[in-house]
C-alpha angles and dihedrals in degrees: 000000000000089000092054090050094047091048091048091050092048092051091047090051089053090052089055091046089052089051091053091051092051089050090050089060092050107102112232120177090271128085115248131174089227088069091079097035094098095046114104123201120210094235114177090334093309122107101235129181113246092237089062095058102032143027112253118203142171110220092175140359093271102038135072121190126197120189112188114213091219117061090214093060095064095090093040093054091044091051093046090053091048091052095045122098092248093096092218128136117223121213115213119200097174094256102052139007113232124196116194112206111214120215116264124251118236091251094051090048090056090049089052092049090051089050092048090051090052092050088049092049090050088051090052092050090052089051091049091050089051087051091052092048092050093048091051091052090049091049089051090053090051093046089050087054091241092124134025128249090257091054088050092054091043091048093049091049089052092050091049092050089051092047092050092050092051094046088051091048092053088050090050091050089049093051091052092048092045091053090048092051095047093047111108 
């Protein structure tokens, strides 16, 4: 029973971590190194993440700087950013690549909030699916006469408490992200 609960909790934690990663990719009006985490550069025929061939920094809230360690990678990094779905234009001065992050329009902010809500809903669905799996495992234990009916009820209550706490956690993460997006 404890193993089932621990497994469920671990999987729910991963669902929230995945939600955090999705939120990291959402472009708010603020610069963040996670904006370029998903961008791969075709470096000597190998798709390589930018952070593995350059140092990425945030000198101020509206600027992102990328400094490739290999001089030959400047144009490749610039090209990869242009082709990404970020919609940002890099400026290459030969020493460093700068990306200015423009402020978001009200309309775009609302779209981002909708997207954030969708990601949160997906995370909640994942958490509920984990709850269902855990409850099925507990019912199977009871059916196989490994636990009593009282243990079954107690186990399902524990799984429900776990589910409620992770659904609340995802709502809290959403509220924080929504506030960050709507901030002008």
